[in-house]
C-alpha positions as CSV (number, residue, x, y, z in Angstrom):
1,M,43.2,-34.7,23.1
2,T,41.2,-32.6,25.1
3,T,41.6,-28.8,23.7
4,T,40.7,-30.6,20.5
5,R,37.4,-31.8,21.3
6,R,36.9,-28.4,23.5
7,S,37.0,-26.8,20.2
8,T,35.4,-29.1,18.4
9,G,32.1,-29.2,21.1
10,L,32.1,-25.3,21.2
11,V,32.0,-24.8,17.6
12,L,29.6,-27.0,17.6
13,A,26.4,-25.6,20.0
14,L,27.2,-22.4,18.2
15,A,26.4,-23.8,15.3
16,A,23.3,-25.1,17.4
17,T,23.1,-21.9,18.6
18,T,23.4,-20.6,14.9
19,A,21.3,-22.0,13.2
20,L,18.7,-21.6,16.5
21,A,18.4,-17.4,16.2
22,L,18.0,-18.0,12.5
23,T,15.1,-20.1,12.2
24,G,13.9,-17.6,15.4
25,C,14.4,-14.8,12.7
26,D,12.5,-16.5,10.5
27,A,9.8,-17.1,12.5
28,A,10.0,-13.1,13.5
29,K,10.3,-12.4,9.9
30,D,7.2,-14.5,9.1
31,A,5.3,-13.3,11.7
32,A,5.6,-9.6,11.6
33,G,4.9,-10.3,7.2
34,D,1.6,-11.8,9.0
35,I,1.3,-8.9,10.8
36,V,2.5,-6.5,8.2
37,S,-0.4,-8.6,6.0
38,S,-3.6,-8.6,8.4
39,A,-3.2,-4.4,8.8
40,T,-3.1,-3.8,5.1
41,A,-6.4,-6.6,4.9
42,A,-7.3,-3.9,7.6
43,V,-6.7,-0.3,6.1
44,A,-8.3,-2.5,2.5
45,S,-11.6,-3.2,4.0
46,A,-11.8,0.4,6.1
47,A,-11.2,2.0,2.2
48,Q,-13.9,-0.1,0.8
49,E,-16.2,0.9,3.3
50,K,-16.0,4.4,2.3
51,M,-16.4,3.9,-0.7
52,N,-19.9,1.7,-0.1
53,E,-20.5,5.3,2.0
54,V,-21.1,6.8,-1.6
55,K,-24.1,7.3,-3.1
56,D,-25.4,8.0,-6.1
57,G,-21.7,6.8,-7.5
58,V,-21.4,6.4,-10.6
59,N,-18.6,3.5,-12.3
60,A,-15.9,7.0,-13.4
61,G,-12.5,4.1,-13.7
62,G,-11.9,5.5,-16.8
63,D,-12.1,9.1,-16.3
64,V,-8.9,9.1,-13.5
65,K,-5.6,8.2,-14.2
66,A,-2.6,8.0,-11.4
67,G,0.8,9.3,-11.3
68,A,4.1,7.7,-10.9
69,T,4.8,8.1,-7.0
70,K,7.6,9.8,-5.0
71,T,8.1,9.8,-1.3
72,D,6.7,13.2,0.4
73,G,9.1,13.0,3.8
74,D,7.9,10.1,5.1
75,R,5.6,9.4,3.6
76,T,4.7,7.4,-0.4
77,V,1.9,9.9,-2.1
78,A,1.0,10.2,-6.5
79,E,-0.9,12.5,-8.3
80,I,-4.2,11.8,-8.8
81,T,-5.8,13.5,-12.8
82,A,-9.7,13.5,-12.5
83,T,-11.4,14.9,-16.0
84,N,-14.9,15.2,-16.2
85,P,-16.2,14.3,-19.2
86,K,-19.9,15.2,-18.6
87,D,-21.8,18.5,-19.2
88,Q,-22.0,19.8,-15.1
89,S,-20.0,19.9,-12.4
90,A,-18.9,16.7,-10.4
91,D,-17.0,14.8,-7.3
92,Y,-14.5,11.8,-7.1
93,T,-14.4,9.3,-4.5
94,I,-11.1,7.2,-5.8
95,M,-9.3,4.3,-3.8
96,V,-6.2,3.8,-4.5
97,N,-3.9,0.7,-4.7
98,F,0.0,1.4,-3.4
99,R,1.7,-1.8,-4.9
100,D,5.0,-3.0,-4.7
101,N,7.5,-4.4,-7.6
102,D,5.6,-8.1,-6.8
103,G,2.5,-6.9,-7.5
104,N,1.5,-7.1,-3.8
105,V,-1.3,-4.6,-1.9
106,L,1.4,-2.5,0.7
107,D,-1.5,0.6,1.9
108,A,-4.7,2.0,0.0
109,V,-6.9,5.2,0.5
110,V,-9.6,7.4,0.0
111,L,-8.7,10.7,-2.0
112,T,-11.6,12.9,-2.9
113,I,-11.4,15.4,-5.2
114,D,-14.5,18.4,-5.6
115,G,-16.1,20.4,-8.3
116,V,-14.4,18.8,-11.2
117,G,-16.4,21.5,-14.0
118,P,-17.2,19.8,-17.0
119,G,-15.0,18.9,-19.6
120,A,-12.0,20.1,-16.3
121,S,-9.7,18.5,-15.2
122,K,-8.8,18.4,-11.4
123,S,-6.1,16.5,-9.2
124,G,-6.0,15.8,-5.4
125,T,-2.7,13.7,-3.7
126,A,-3.5,10.5,-2.4
127,R,-0.5,9.5,0.5
128,S,0.1,6.2,2.2
129,N,-0.9,5.9,5.8
130,R,2.0,4.9,7.1
131,T,6.0,4.6,5.5
132,L,6.4,2.4,2.4
133,T,9.3,0.6,1.3
134,G,10.7,-0.4,-2.0
135,A,9.6,0.5,-5.1
136,T,5.4,1.2,-5.0
137,T,3.4,2.2,-8.1
138,A,0.1,3.4,-7.5
139,E,-3.4,2.6,-9.3
140,I,-7.1,2.8,-9.6
141,A,-8.9,0.7,-7.5
142,Q,-11.6,2.2,-7.8
143,A,-13.7,5.5,-8.9
144,L,-17.2,7.4,-8.8
145,R,-18.2,9.9,-10.2
146,H,-20.8,11.5,-8.0
C-alpha cells in the first residue's frame, strides 16, 4: 500500500510539474511573441520614417509590382519592379512589407530604384532585415516616384 501511495504521489507531482512547465512555456512563448511584435513594429516605424524623408515624391503604387518571395541565405527576398509611365527619368522609393499567411507583417524594408527611364522598367531586390520563417509574401506598402 505504501508503494501505491508513493507511485500515486510521484505521478501527481510529475503531473503538477509538467503543468507548471507547460504554463511557463506558454508564458515564455507569449513574451517572445510580444518581443517580436515590438521589434517588427519598430522596424515598420523606421521604414515609414525613411519614406517620410522623401521630398517631392508622388504616390506611385500603380507603377510598382512585387514578385514572389524566396530565400537567399538566411534572408527572404523579393524582386520589385518599377515601371515609369512618365516622359522623364524618375527614382522610386518603395516600402515593402513581408507578410505571413495570416496577413501579419513580419518585416518591412525600404528599397530605392534609381534612374528608371521614361517608359522603362527597372528592378531591385527587397531583402528582409532578419530571418523569416514559414511562407511569406511581399507587398508594396507605399511607393513614391521622385
